Each structure stands twice: as structure tokens, then as C-alpha cells.
C-alpha positions as semicolon CSV with decimal commas, in nm:
position;residue;x (nm);y (nm);z (nm)
1;M;3,815;4,989;11,206
2;N;3,769;4,942;11,582
3;Y;4,071;5,147;11,787
4;E;4,068;4,935;12,133
5;K;4,417;4,850;12,181
6;I;4,672;5,130;12,296
7;L;5,038;5,088;12,400
8;L;5,171;5,379;12,589
9;I;5,541;5,404;12,603
10;E;5,813;5,565;12,816
11;P;6,111;5,650;12,578
12;P;6,461;5,551;12,666
13;M;6,654;5,814;12,817
14;N;6,997;6,042;12,719
15;I;7,180;6,159;12,972
16;L;7,557;6,305;13,007
17;K;7,694;6,021;13,195
18;S;7,995;6,212;13,335
19;I;7,746;6,374;13,566
20;E;7,407;6,261;13,519
21;G;7,336;5,918;13,684
22;K;7,116;5,652;13,555
23;R;6,790;5,641;13,746
24;V;6,448;5,503;13,717
25;G;6,133;5,601;13,841
26;L;5,786;5,473;13,763
27;P;5,628;5,654;13,494
28;I;5,319;5,795;13,710
29;G;5,191;5,989;13,401
30;I;5,116;5,697;13,152
31;A;5,005;5,462;13,468
32;Y;4,749;5,732;13,528
33;L;4,640;5,746;13,181
34;G;4,635;5,349;13,158
35;S;4,439;5,309;13,475
36;Y;4,193;5,570;13,311
37;L;4,151;5,431;12,976
38;R;4,124;5,063;13,135
39;E;3,839;5,200;13,333
40;K;3,674;5,331;13,026
41;G;3,701;4,994;12,850
42;Y;3,998;5,011;12,645
43;D;4,253;4,735;12,617
44;V;4,570;4,893;12,738
45;F;4,964;4,800;12,787
46;L;5,256;5,009;12,915
47;L;5,605;4,973;12,832
48;D;5,890;5,156;13,043
49;A;6,173;5,123;12,813
50;I;6,384;5,288;13,069
51;V;6,351;5,016;13,356
52;E;6,304;4,723;13,100
53;G;6,656;4,810;12,917
54;F;6,838;4,992;13,214
55;E;7,171;4,824;13,144
56;H;7,149;4,855;12,756
57;E;7,361;5,148;12,662
58;T;7,449;5,330;12,320
59;L;7,715;5,592;12,292
60;L;7,563;5,854;12,088
61;N;7,862;6,140;12,155
62;R;8,184;6,036;12,277
63;E;8,329;6,389;12,295
64;N;8,045;6,488;12,545
65;N;7,970;6,148;12,673
66;I;7,609;6,158;12,599
67;V;7,492;5,801;12,663
68;R;7,097;5,663;12,593
69;F;7,003;5,399;12,821
70;G;6,671;5,198;12,798
71;L;6,556;4,918;12,533
72;S;6,693;4,942;12,209
73;F;6,466;5,068;11,947
74;E;6,484;4,725;11,792
75;S;6,345;4,571;12,114
76;I;6,076;4,845;12,129
77;S;5,993;4,759;11,770
78;E;5,968;4,381;11,867
79;K;5,722;4,486;12,138
80;I;5,498;4,674;11,895
81;K;5,497;4,394;11,671
82;E;5,395;4,137;11,928
83;L;5,129;4,365;12,068
84;K;4,984;4,470;11,756
85;P;4,808;4,802;11,889
86;D;4,569;5,032;11,728
87;V;4,721;5,323;11,878
88;V;5,076;5,419;12,012
89;G;5,143;5,674;12,273
90;V;5,472;5,803;12,348
91;S;5,541;6,007;12,678
92;S;5,776;6,316;12,589
93;K;5,810;6,483;12,921
94;F;6,183;6,651;12,875
95;T;6,284;6,853;12,565
96;P;6,653;6,656;12,525
97;Q;6,445;6,318;12,485
98;W;6,258;6,415;12,178
99;D;6,473;6,263;11,952
100;N;6,410;5,925;12,097
101;V;6,039;6,008;12,112
102;K;6,061;6,079;11,697
103;E;6,257;5,737;11,671
104;I;5,985;5,529;11,840
105;L;5,707;5,724;11,607
106;E;5,897;5,620;11,308
107;L;5,955;5,301;11,365
108;T;5,580;5,272;11,457
109;K;5,465;5,385;11,118
110;G;5,746;5,173;10,976
111;I;5,562;4,873;11,137
112;S;5,227;4,978;10,986
113;Q;5,105;5,306;10,897
114;D;4,764;5,194;10,997
115;I;4,878;5,280;11,349
116;I;4,772;5,595;11,506
117;T;5,037;5,788;11,670
118;V;5,026;6,018;11,989
119;V;5,237;6,206;12,191
120;G;5,203;6,425;12,510
121;G;5,410;6,569;12,773
122;A;5,557;6,903;12,843
123;H;5,783;6,938;12,527
124;P;5,522;6,878;12,271
125;M;5,235;7,083;12,474
126;A;5,502;7,362;12,447
127;E;5,583;7,306;12,087
128;P;5,262;7,146;11,929
129;V;5,316;7,263;11,564
130;K;5,704;7,205;11,556
131;S;5,624;6,840;11,686
132;L;5,359;6,769;11,427
133;S;5,583;6,856;11,139
134;C;5,725;6,527;11,232
135;S;5,536;6,319;10,938
136;C;5,520;6,028;11,176
137;L;5,296;6,184;11,436
138;D;4,917;6,202;11,435
139;Y;4,826;6,372;11,719
140;V;4,965;6,584;12,026
141;I;4,785;6,556;12,381
142;L;4,835;6,931;12,536
143;G;4,824;6,918;12,898
144;E;4,641;6,701;13,153
145;G;4,574;6,385;12,953
146;E;4,351;6,150;13,095
147;D;4,017;6,322;12,931
148;S;4,169;6,451;12,611
149;L;4,336;6,086;12,552
150;F;3,999;5,927;12,593
151;N;3,801;6,169;12,375
152;L;4,043;6,092;12,106
153;M;4,005;5,729;12,129
154;E;3,623;5,763;12,104
155;Y;3,694;6,006;11,825
156;L;3,867;5,745;11,631
157;N;3,558;5,510;11,705
158;E;3,345;5,763;11,564
159;R;3,206;5,859;11,886
160;Y;3,324;6,191;11,929
161;K;3,402;6,497;11,742
162;I;3,751;6,611;11,704
163;E;3,644;6,959;11,723
164;D;3,516;6,892;12,063
165;I;3,824;6,764;12,200
166;D;3,979;7,003;12,470
167;G;4,370;6,976;12,457
168;I;4,450;6,846;12,150
169;A;4,677;6,942;11,810
170;Y;4,637;6,783;11,483
171;R;4,633;6,835;11,120
172;R;4,366;6,954;10,915
173;N;4,418;6,996;10,530
174;G;4,767;7,056;10,580
175;D;4,746;7,317;10,851
176;V;4,818;7,240;11,207
177;V;4,514;7,283;11,453
178;V;4,569;7,364;11,813
179;Q;4,306;7,339;12,077
180;Q;4,429;7,466;12,384
181;K;4,385;7,288;12,712
182;Q;4,094;7,485;12,862
183;H;3,926;7,224;13,136
184;F;4,101;7,019;13,404
185;I;4,008;6,746;13,634
186;L;3,865;6,929;13,953
187;D;3,786;6,617;14,159
188;L;4,132;6,422;14,151
189;D;3,981;6,185;14,396
190;S;3,745;6,036;14,089
191;L;4,068;5,914;13,942
192;P;4,163;5,553;13,943
193;Y;4,520;5,482;14,107
194;P;4,757;5,442;13,864
195;A;4,794;5,098;13,682
196;R;5,083;4,970;13,862
197;D;4,996;4,638;13,767
198;L;5,060;4,680;13,406
199;L;5,424;4,754;13,468
200;H;5,677;4,509;13,602
201;I;5,699;4,659;13,937
202;E;5,984;4,427;14,097
203;K;6,218;4,580;13,828
204;Y;6,204;4,935;13,995
205;Y;6,362;4,790;14,310
206;K;6,662;4,658;14,188
207;F;6,799;4,999;14,042
208;P;6,885;5,350;14,154
209;A;6,592;5,588;14,182
210;H;6,575;5,930;14,128
211;G;6,656;6,118;14,464
212;D;6,720;5,943;14,776
213;K;6,596;5,587;14,848
214;I;6,671;5,387;15,185
215;T;6,462;5,092;15,129
216;E;6,419;4,861;14,833
217;R;6,053;4,815;14,790
218;Y;5,964;5,220;14,736
219;A;5,676;5,374;14,520
220;S;5,623;5,700;14,355
221;L;5,295;5,890;14,440
222;L;5,146;6,201;14,313
223;S;4,885;6,349;14,557
224;S;4,818;6,697;14,368
225;R;4,852;6,847;14,031
226;G;5,004;7,203;13,978
227;C;5,194;7,470;14,191
228;I;5,085;7,793;14,358
229;A;5,402;7,945;14,263
230;N;5,492;8,067;13,914
231;C;5,860;8,034;13,900
232;I;5,999;8,157;13,545
233;F;6,195;7,843;13,511
234;C;5,915;7,594;13,555
235;S;5,637;7,433;13,321
236;V;5,416;7,315;13,576
237;R;5,154;7,571;13,510
238;N;5,172;7,546;13,147
239;L;5,136;7,155;13,189
240;W;4,864;7,122;13,489
241;G;4,719;7,481;13,434
242;K;4,727;7,779;13,664
243;D;4,511;7,637;13,933
244;F;4,650;7,411;14,231
245;R;4,446;7,076;14,253
246;M;4,458;6,830;14,573
247;R;4,330;6,466;14,635
248;S;4,180;6,471;14,937
249;A;4,439;6,360;15,246
250;S;4,221;6,057;15,308
251;N;4,236;5,915;14,927
252;V;4,608;5,979;14,949
253;L;4,624;5,757;15,287
254;D;4,425;5,490;15,130
255;E;4,640;5,474;14,835
256;I;4,954;5,439;15,065
257;T;4,773;5,197;15,251
258;L;4,725;5,000;14,943
259;L;5,056;5,020;14,872
260;T;5,184;4,867;15,192
261;E;4,952;4,599;15,176
262;K;4,929;4,503;14,826
263;Y;5,304;4,553;14,746
264;E;5,443;4,560;15,068
265;I;5,606;4,946;15,046
266;K;5,821;5,055;15,266
267;E;5,881;5,392;15,130
268;I;5,708;5,655;14,941
269;H;5,835;5,926;14,692
270;F;5,589;6,190;14,654
271;E;5,625;6,329;14,275
272;D;5,427;6,646;14,387
273;D;5,560;6,976;14,259
274;N;5,428;7,144;14,602
275;L;5,292;6,894;14,844
276;T;5,295;7,099;15,121
277;A;5,120;7,387;14,969
278;N;4,803;7,346;15,156
279;K;4,906;7,314;15,525
280;K;4,576;7,192;15,646
281;R;4,601;6,905;15,396
282;A;4,971;6,817;15,433
283;Y;4,867;6,800;15,836
284;E;4,602;6,527;15,743
285;I;4,810;6,327;15,555
286;F;5,124;6,326;15,771
287;N;4,931;6,306;16,088
288;G;4,702;6,015;15,915
289;I;5,034;5,831;15,824
290;I;5,113;5,813;16,198
291;E;4,739;5,727;16,315
292;R;4,712;5,459;16,064
293;N;5,062;5,349;16,193
294;L;5,150;5,299;15,815
295;N;5,544;5,287;15,939
296;I;5,687;5,410;15,625
297;Y;5,943;5,640;15,484
298;W;5,917;5,914;15,271
299;C;6,078;6,181;15,052
300;L;6,012;6,398;14,794
301;A;6,144;6,355;14,426
302;N;6,103;6,727;14,328
303;G;6,200;6,913;14,665
304;I;6,013;7,101;14,904
305;A;5,889;7,459;14,896
306;L;6,045;7,637;15,196
307;Y;5,791;7,903;15,213
308;T;5,502;7,652;15,273
309;L;5,689;7,514;15,591
310;N;5,703;7,600;15,958
311;E;5,896;7,434;16,278
312;D;5,548;7,247;16,403
313;L;5,495;7,120;16,050
314;L;5,868;6,980;16,015
315;E;5,814;6,808;16,348
316;V;5,505;6,588;16,217
317;M;5,685;6,538;15,884
318;K;5,978;6,378;16,090
319;K;5,719;6,197;16,307
320;S;5,546;6,057;15,983
321;G;5,873;5,914;15,821
322;C;5,994;6,209;15,649
323;Y;6,395;6,137;15,616
324;S;6,503;6,351;15,344
325;L;6,403;6,709;15,193
326;G;6,560;6,883;14,909
327;L;6,546;7,259;14,973
328;A;6,454;7,461;14,654
329;I;6,613;7,761;14,726
330;E;6,718;7,901;14,374
331;S;6,886;8,202;14,474
332;G;7,109;8,384;14,742
333;S;6,982;8,715;14,612
334;Q;6,624;8,838;14,757
335;E;6,616;9,078;14,452
336;V;6,668;8,779;14,205
337;L;6,379;8,570;14,386
338;N;6,135;8,858;14,397
339;K;6,197;9,001;14,054
340;I;6,355;8,777;13,797
341;I;6,242;8,418;13,943
342;K;5,920;8,542;14,086
343;K;5,913;8,262;14,370
344;P;5,742;8,354;14,681
345;L;6,051;8,286;14,930
346;N;6,155;8,513;15,216
347;L;6,549;8,437;15,253
348;K;6,537;8,551;15,619
349;K;6,322;8,246;15,685
350;V;6,582;7,984;15,552
351;K;6,847;7,934;15,785
352;P;6,613;7,916;16,090
353;L;6,432;7,633;15,885
354;I;6,734;7,458;15,804
355;K;6,850;7,472;16,160
356;K;6,516;7,326;16,237
357;I;6,542;7,056;15,993
358;K;6,912;6,960;16,102
359;E;6,786;6,940;16,480
360;L;6,554;6,684;16,356
361;Q;6,785;6,495;16,183
362;I;6,654;6,513;15,842
363;R;6,860;6,466;15,548
364;T;6,909;6,807;15,332
365;S;7,010;6,901;14,992
366;A;6,978;7,272;14,855
367;F;6,900;7,363;14,501
368;F;7,036;7,661;14,347
369;I;6,997;7,806;13,984
370;I;7,233;8,069;13,812
371;G;7,238;8,269;13,504
372;F;6,894;8,401;13,439
373;P;6,869;8,689;13,201
374;G;6,896;9,005;13,438
375;E;7,084;8,851;13,685
376;T;7,438;9,025;13,758
377;K;7,733;8,843;13,828
378;E;7,747;9,005;14,180
379;Q;7,385;8,811;14,240
380;I;7,540;8,497;14,119
381;Y;7,806;8,523;14,387
382;Q;7,557;8,637;14,647
383;T;7,401;8,319;14,582
384;L;7,722;8,095;14,578
385;N;7,800;8,266;14,919
386;F;7,469;8,192;15,081
387;A;7,511;7,816;14,927
388;S;7,830;7,815;15,152
389;E;7,680;7,950;15,436
390;I;7,368;7,732;15,492
391;E;7,441;7,385;15,700
392;V;7,285;7,113;15,465
393;N;7,424;6,794;15,356
394;Y;7,461;6,860;14,997
395;V;7,432;7,169;14,749
396;V;7,341;7,135;14,400
397;F;7,401;7,381;14,138
398;Y;7,201;7,425;13,799
399;I;7,227;7,697;13,520
400;A;6,914;7,865;13,411
401;T;6,764;7,639;13,112
402;P;6,526;7,794;12,880
403;F;6,291;7,473;12,837
404;P;6,010;7,550;12,572
405;G;5,668;7,612;12,775
406;T;5,845;7,780;13,054
407;Q;5,841;8,188;13,112
408;L;6,233;8,157;13,085
409;Y;6,218;8,046;12,744
410;E;5,972;8,330;12,603
411;I;6,189;8,584;12,798
412;A;6,523;8,446;12,649
413;L;6,376;8,459;12,291
414;R;6,193;8,801;12,337
415;E;6,533;8,928;12,440
416;N;6,747;8,757;12,221
417;V;6,977;8,587;12,501
418;L;6,993;8,232;12,344
419;I;7,286;8,108;12,178
420;S;7,146;8,183;11,808
421;D;7,429;8,038;11,620
422;N;7,431;7,671;11,778
423;F;7,096;7,658;11,983
424;D;6,945;7,292;11,990
425;F;6,705;7,168;12,189
426;S;6,889;6,841;12,249
427;D;7,158;7,084;12,428
428;L;6,905;7,187;12,681
429;R;7,044;7,047;13,018
430;W;7,057;7,208;13,338
431;S;7,431;7,171;13,341
432;K;7,496;7,351;13,018
433;G;7,497;7,706;12,930
434;N;7,229;7,818;12,669
435;I;7,208;8,201;12,767
436;I;7,475;8,466;12,701
437;T;7,432;8,826;12,829
438;K;7,662;9,120;12,910
439;E;7,723;8,991;13,259
440;F;7,823;8,632;13,163
441;T;7,910;8,375;12,883
442;P;7,759;8,027;12,887
443;E;8,138;7,889;12,941
444;E;8,173;8,143;13,249
445;L;7,847;7,990;13,377
446;E;7,945;7,638;13,337
447;K;8,293;7,695;13,517
448;I;8,147;7,857;13,803
449;R;7,907;7,591;13,850
450;V;8,156;7,308;13,885
451;E;8,405;7,499;14,083
452;Y;8,143;7,590;14,364
453;W;7,992;7,246;14,320
454;Q;8,309;7,101;14,423
455;K;8,444;7,371;14,643
456;I;8,130;7,378;14,859
457;N;8,046;7,029;14,901
458;K;8,400;6,977;15,001
459;I;8,379;7,209;15,272
460;I;8,086;7,018;15,381
461;H;8,252;6,708;15,392
462;M;8,547;6,836;15,563
463;K;8,282;6,949;15,837
464;G;8,198;6,606;15,909
465;G;7,995;6,487;15,571
466;P;7,647;6,416;15,597
467;I;7,440;6,376;15,920
468;K;7,364;6,024;16,008
469;E;6,978;6,037;16,017
470;N;6,809;5,933;16,281
471;L;6,531;5,754;16,150
472;P;6,168;5,787;16,302
473;H;6,123;5,408;16,312
474;D;6,269;5,056;16,283
475;Y;6,154;4,766;16,102
476;D;6,152;4,431;16,264
């Protein structure tokens, strides 16, 4: 049998509807896989169940108001029957979505046992053995997927040895074999741009996007992989490797130019985990946007690392179209940042940078996380006080969440601070406490989070509310 046709699926999303809004975002992961496999000669189809079924909702838990939105499983099944793929790959980026991933795997095998099923993403990479306990799953791609998935396709077509595939987990004689990812793509410029043409790109303009959006026609873009930091709550280094890898500024600028010309894009959402980690390249990108007269707005979907910024860089960012920044501060305690989170941020630099950002009339939100193992209640209130002192447009509080694949998860297991009686991966949400120590209970964290989220943002609103940003350019 030849394995030539592959369908890659972004599954439906579960949200806590009372506090989590419905959002869409181009699934850049499967879009990269699609372009890579297509370039290698395979017949590729992409299905983003979230955008295709945005208005379809299923109530999963009335008490907690948990809703699944996106294409129904029946519709996904019909799509698989229509396309008749040889291989179905499902993205599993978020742990709470694993049940949806399993449902798609099961319906796929229900259509035909001959269809090969594959998953990739942060959750199965962190839990490959548990993931393969699902009998409907054949293979797990570990980490960066382009080469691994291509080589798996080559193995299925008897042109490659499975033992030689870097970054894969599979069953052999009833046992799970895990071949950890060892090699990553060093020349990111060698990758083709994401296969946006395999998605219904116009649909993304109709619905709310992750983070800010001030124009209708926007595009997601990933200019680097990895991060120079090693924060304990983040799985980025587990997924992308320990080294920070970058596309060249010219390659990024060429993609932005293509997006403005082919799709009439007016706004870019950078998906990088640390866009400005390399200042030289950052200057080249932002100055290049200005010099090429690309006339775009831009923001960052995952926030900005304040420790990478200076006032001059901020001015160039503003001039190039930056209108909004999410400030990843995390804690108002320097000790927590240094000793617990392991984030290389000096809090003394935060307020001056925020003052400069405000002068530039760039919209700001600030992110904080409370409830780490080893964090005292006093340090939590230091964070709350710090959040109340800075002049931003909005503050967001999260609860330290032990997602698989993070150092925090390993620490929580080692120190036995997880809620062992009813701990469930489906409960892993930034709004829910899953850690208990002598300093705090999950219920206390949840109460503090809601109380101070409302209190501090109310104060911000009373002071005059969000600034009216002075946009760097206007459209005719």
C-alpha cells in the first residue's frame, strides 16, 4: 500500500466559557507541516476544526460552564470519509484538549483501521507512553515535526527505517519505544512558508483573534523557534529544544511582503515566544518594515520579554507599526523571579520601560502568575501590589499550572503538591488551582485571582481606562 495522502487536523477547543472567550488563530504548526510535506511530494490536506465550526458549541459541563466549540465530530468524520486519507495527523498543543484529540483518533479508526493515526504537540511529547495507551493511536511525533513526520511517511512507504527516525514514539511487540528528539532544523530559512492556501484563510478575518486585533485582515507569523529563558512553567524548550533558532530578518520581511501583496494583510501577529531575544535581528526586522514601506500594524500573540527591551528599540517598534504589547512580568517578587521561576528579569527596569511604552502610546497588558511551589503568601501579595502600581491598560492574573512537559510539573510531582485526590489533566487551566502547599490552597488562589483581577482593573478604568493609542500610520 502506498501512503501518499495525509490529512492534518486542528481539533475543536474546550473553554471555560464564563472566563475564556472563543478565539481563532491560524494553526501555524500544521500549516508548516503541510507546506513541508507538500514540497516533498505528498498530497496534503489541512482541516482547522476551530475556524470551520466556530459557531457550533456543545455544552460539556453545565456546572463549570465548559463548552467545546468547533466542527462536530460527525462533521470531522464526514470530512475524513470524503478525503479518504492514508494518514490522519492531529495537533495536540494543549493538555485540556487531549479528550478531543482521542475522539478524532477513535472516529478515524472507526472509519478504517487501515488509516495510520499520528499526533504531535506539547502534550503527547510530554506524555508519549500515556498517549500511546490509546489503542487508536499509532505514532507520536516528538517536538519539531517537519523532518520526523516526513521520515515517518517515508518509513510507511518502505523508504526509511523507523529506528532511524529522530523524534518519534511507537509500539513494538506491545512495548512503547520512545526515540527522543535529538536534532533540530538549524536553517529555518530553508523551510517553505506555511501553507495558508490549504486553509480557508478568509474565515479567520470574521472571528475574534487571540490577543488584540485592530484590522480585519491579519496574519499569524512565526519568525523563530525556542526561547533564551528557561521559565519553569513553560514547555517551549521541551518542544523546540534548548537552542534559540531564528529565521533571518530578510526571510521574515519577504514573508510579510508576500502576505501584504497576496492576501492584502494589514496586520501581523507574531507567534514567537521571544521575538526580541536577538536585538540585532529585531532591529533589522523592524527597520526593514519601515524601509520597505510595508505599512502594517503588528502585535505579539505570546507577549514580550521585557528583559530584551530598551527605549531605543521601543521607539523603532512603534514606528514600524507596533500598537500593543503583552508584558510578561510574572511576579512582583525579585526572589520568586530569580529562585523559583528562573526568569532573567530585573524588576527595577520594569517601571521605566512601561513609562516609555506609555509615552509611545502603545497599548499594554501585564501578565502575572501566582501560586508556585515554594512561593509564600507574602510574595503573592508583593505581586498583587506590584501589579497595582504599574501604569498599564490591563492586568491579567494566572495560577501556576503544572502542564506536562514543564519543570513545574516535575517539581509538583517531586514535592507531592498536586491535588492527588482528583487531579485530572482536563482540569489544567490557568484559572484553576491544581497545587496545594502549606502557604495556600487551590481555593484561596482562585479567590485571590478573581478578586484582584477585578479590583486592579477597576482601578485602572477609574483612572481613565485604556489609552487611545496613537497609531503609527493611517490607511487611505
